[in-house]
C-alpha positions in Angstrom: 181.8 73.5 154.1 180.6 76.8 155.8 179.2 79.4 153.6 178.9 83.2 155.1 175.0 84.6 155.3 174.1 86.1 152.1 173.6 89.6 154.6 177.3 89.7 155.1 178.3 89.1 151.4 176.1 92.0 150.1 177.2 94.2 153.1 179.5 97.1 151.5 180.9 97.8 155.0 184.6 96.5 156.3 184.5 92.9 157.5 187.3 91.2 159.5 188.2 88.9 160.9 187.9 87.5 157.0 185.5 84.5 156.7 187.0 81.1 156.2 185.2 80.6 153.1 186.3 84.3 151.3 189.9 84.0 152.9 189.8 80.4 151.0 188.4 81.8 147.5 190.8 85.1 147.9 193.6 83.2 148.2 192.6 81.3 144.9 192.2 84.3 143.5 195.3 85.8 144.4 197.3 83.0 142.6 195.6 83.7 139.6 196.2 87.3 139.8 200.0 86.6 140.4 200.2 84.3 137.3 198.4 86.8 135.0 200.4 90.0 136.2 204.2 88.1 135.8 202.7 86.7 132.1 200.9 89.8 131.1 203.9 91.8 132.3 206.3 89.3 130.7 204.8 89.8 126.9 204.4 93.7 127.4 207.9 93.9 128.2 208.8 91.8 125.8 206.8 94.1 122.7 208.1 97.4 124.3 211.5 96.2 123.9 210.6 95.4 120.1 209.0 98.3 119.5 212.1 100.6 121.0 214.0 98.8 119.0 212.1 99.2 115.7 211.8 103.2 116.4 215.8 102.9 116.3 215.9 101.6 113.2 213.0 102.5 110.8 210.8 105.5 110.2 207.3 103.2 109.7 205.2 102.9 112.3 205.4 99.1 113.8 202.8 96.7 112.8 199.3 97.6 113.8 197.9 94.4 115.5 201.5 93.8 117.2 200.5 97.0 119.1 197.3 95.9 119.7 198.3 93.0 121.3 200.7 95.4 123.6 197.5 97.4 124.6 196.1 94.1 125.4 198.7 93.0 128.0 198.6 96.8 129.5 194.8 95.7 130.0 195.4 92.7 131.4 198.9 93.7 133.9 195.6 96.1 135.0 193.5 93.8 135.8 195.4 91.0 137.7 196.5 94.0 139.4 193.2 94.4 141.1 193.3 90.4 142.1 196.9 90.4 143.2 195.3 93.4 146.1 193.4 90.8 147.4 196.7 89.8 149.4 196.4 92.8 151.3 193.2 91.8 152.7 194.7 88.4 153.2 197.9 89.8 155.4 195.9 91.8 157.1 193.3 89.6 157.4 189.9 92.0 156.8 188.7 94.2 154.0 188.6 97.8 154.8 186.9 100.7 153.0 187.6 103.7 152.7 191.9 103.1 152.1 194.2 103.8 149.5 194.6 100.3 148.6 190.3 99.7 148.0 190.3 102.9 146.1 193.2 101.0 144.3 191.3 97.6 143.6 188.0 99.4 143.1 189.7 101.2 140.3 191.9 98.3 138.6 188.8 96.4 138.9 186.6 98.8 136.7 189.5 99.7 134.0 190.9 96.9 134.0 187.7 94.0 133.2 186.9 97.3 130.6 190.1 97.5 129.2 190.4 94.0 128.6 187.1 93.9 126.6 187.6 96.9 124.5 191.0 95.3 123.3 189.7 91.6 122.7 187.2 94.0 120.3 189.8 95.9 118.9 191.9 93.1 117.7 189.0 91.1 116.2 187.6 94.2 114.6 191.1 94.8 113.0 191.8 91.3 112.0 188.2 90.9 110.3 189.1 94.8 108.3 192.5 93.1 107.6 191.8 89.5 106.8 188.5 89.6 105.1 187.9 93.5 104.0 191.8 93.9 103.3 191.4 97.0 104.9 193.8 99.3 107.7 193.6 102.8 108.9 196.6 104.7 108.1 199.1 104.8 110.6 197.6 108.5 112.1 194.5 107.6 112.2 195.1 104.3 113.9 197.1 106.3 116.9 194.2 108.2 117.2 192.0 105.3 117.7 194.1 103.5 120.2 193.8 106.9 122.1 190.2 107.2 122.1 189.8 103.8 123.2 191.7 104.2 126.3 190.1 107.6 127.0 187.1 105.9 126.9 188.1 103.8 129.1 189.5 105.7 131.9 186.2 108.1 131.1 184.2 105.5 132.2 185.9 104.9 135.8 186.4 108.8 136.1 182.7 110.1 135.3 181.8 107.2 138.5 183.9 108.8 140.7 183.0 112.2 139.7 179.8 111.5 140.3 180.0 109.9 143.9 183.4 111.0 145.3 183.4 109.6 148.6 181.6 106.2 148.6 181.8 105.0 144.9 184.7 101.9 145.9 183.5 99.9 148.8 183.3 96.2 149.7 181.4 94.7 146.9 181.5 90.8 148.3 184.6 89.8 148.3 186.5 92.6 147.2 186.2 96.5 146.8 184.7 97.6 143.9 181.8 99.9 142.6 178.5 100.4 145.6 176.1 98.6 144.8 173.9 101.3 146.1 174.6 102.9 142.4 173.1 99.9 140.5 172.4 102.1 136.8 176.4 103.2 137.3 177.5 99.4 137.6 175.6 99.0 134.3 175.8 101.9 132.0 179.5 102.8 132.9 181.0 99.0 132.9 178.6 96.1 132.2 176.9 97.1 129.5 180.0 97.6 127.9 181.5 94.3 128.5 178.0 92.4 127.3 178.4 94.8 124.5 181.7 93.6 124.2 181.4 89.8 124.5 178.4 89.6 121.9 180.3 91.5 119.4 183.3 89.2 119.8 181.6 86.1 119.3 179.3 87.8 116.2 182.8 88.8 114.4 184.9 86.0 115.2 182.0 84.0 113.9 181.2 85.8 110.8 184.7 85.4 110.3 184.9 81.7 110.5 181.8 81.1 108.1 183.7 83.4 105.5 186.7 81.8 105.6 185.3 78.5 105.4 183.2 79.9 102.2 186.4 81.2 100.8 187.7 78.2 100.8 184.6 76.1 99.3 184.6 78.3 96.4 188.8 78.4 96.1 188.8 82.0 96.5 192.1 81.7 98.5 194.6 79.7 96.7 195.3 75.7 97.5 199.0 76.8 99.1 197.1 78.9 101.2 193.8 77.2 101.9 195.7 74.6 104.8 196.9 78.0 106.3 193.0 79.5 106.3 191.7 76.4 107.8 194.3 76.8 110.7 193.0 80.9 111.1 189.6 79.2 111.2 190.0 77.2 113.8 191.7 80.1 116.0 188.5 82.1 115.3 186.6 80.1 117.2 189.0 80.1 120.0 189.2 83.3 120.9 185.6 84.1 121.7 185.4 80.8 123.5 188.4 82.4 126.0 187.3 86.0 126.2 183.5 84.8 127.1 184.8 82.3 129.5 186.9 84.3 131.4 184.4 87.2 131.8 180.9 85.8 131.4 180.5 84.4 134.5 181.0 87.1 136.9 178.8 89.7 135.1 176.2 87.2 135.5 176.6 87.4 138.9 176.5 90.7 139.5 173.8 92.0 136.9 171.9 88.6 139.3 172.8 90.6 142.5 171.0 93.9 141.1 167.9 91.8 141.1 168.8 91.1 144.8 170.0 87.5 143.9 171.7 85.8 146.9 175.3 85.4 146.3 178.2 83.6 148.3 181.9 84.3 149.0 182.7 80.9 147.0 180.9 81.7 143.9 182.3 85.7 143.5 185.7 84.7 144.1 185.8 81.2 141.7 184.2 83.9 139.4 187.2 86.5 140.5 189.5 83.7 139.6 188.4 83.1 136.0 188.1 86.3 135.1 191.6 87.2 136.5 192.8 84.2 134.7 191.9 86.4 131.1 195.8 87.4 131.5 197.7 84.7 131.1 195.2 82.6 128.8 195.7 85.6 126.8 199.5 85.4 126.6 199.4 81.6 125.7 196.6 82.0 123.0 198.1 85.0 121.1 201.5 83.5 121.6 200.6 80.4 120.5 198.2 81.1 117.5 200.3 84.6 116.7 204.0 83.9 117.0 205.2 85.1 113.8 204.7 88.3 115.1 205.6 88.2 118.9 208.7 85.6 118.8 210.1 85.9 115.3 214.1 86.7 115.3 215.9 89.9 115.0 216.5 89.4 111.2 212.5 88.9 111.0 212.2 92.3 112.6 212.3 94.4 109.2 209.5 92.4 107.7 207.0 92.8 110.8 205.1 95.6 109.8 204.3 93.7 106.2 202.8 90.8 108.5 198.8 91.0 107.2 195.8 88.6 106.9 197.0 84.9 107.1 200.6 86.3 107.8 199.5 86.8 111.1 198.7 83.4 112.0 201.1 80.4 112.8 201.3 77.4 114.8 204.6 75.8 113.6 206.9 76.0 116.7 209.9 76.9 113.8 208.2 79.6 112.0 209.8 82.8 112.3 213.1 81.0 114.0 215.9 80.6 112.1 216.0 78.5 108.4 214.8 75.6 107.6 216.8 73.2 105.7 215.1 70.5 103.6 217.6 66.8 102.9 216.5 64.9 100.3 217.7 61.3 99.5 218.9 60.3 96.2 217.8 57.1 94.9 220.7 54.4 93.8 219.5 52.1 91.1 221.4 48.6 91.7 222.1 47.1 88.4 222.2 43.7 87.5 
């Protein structure tokens, strides 16, 4: 298969026509971007609808964990938009710098990638505090924390643009992102925080896994809840694996490029397809493991804000849907 020279890959200038290896890779990344965008948007709209309906019926703040998933879905929408914009490059048979599309793509890569990591970490911290420490912030402090995190995410992007308003977002290999001349901005305004999020997510979920098993062995958790706790412990392994799997390849390649290691369009676009898969994988993961919160019926809405700890985990297909009927057969003793 044809591979473009490294000098072409690392150039920050517009490129047209698209080399065959770049075109093929952008098609794959765009497809996964579309899948993540529509699945994340669907989840976001579902949760937004439920929150609006909740506010119409109740005066209390909705379930905090559910609100964090809403923010994660919004982050995944932004991340997937970045790779969905590759369709523009495919249609015009070139990546062109200095236009609105290039700026928008760079912005959504910066904010979407970082936001996804921040909210994955926030969900991990919240789960740890709730499940292990039996602690939750008050509604006011929780809202302030959410607003602070979004401020941090957008500030990291705005600071870079303010420092280099003319050429901050240019072609960075296979799509538009931060100019490779600004390595320090790439590191301190983006990848440093992504690596912190990756490391922290692994540590938090590993700690929860160990502590849950310890509580099961020491019977600190009742026998009735032990099977539920074991299932929850298994999920603790899945969450960090999915996040690190999606984010580490591209982050590692970008860091390697700072040391002038050669890159290829094939490797970059493959890593792009993986990182933009974060969206649909998040939707699948949280829908399956926390469906008691996401997909319960209307009659269960009044109890959603009371769901805490192990109660937020469920995998049974019927959990939260309708009623369960148990039929017991009678034993008839034959005479004679």
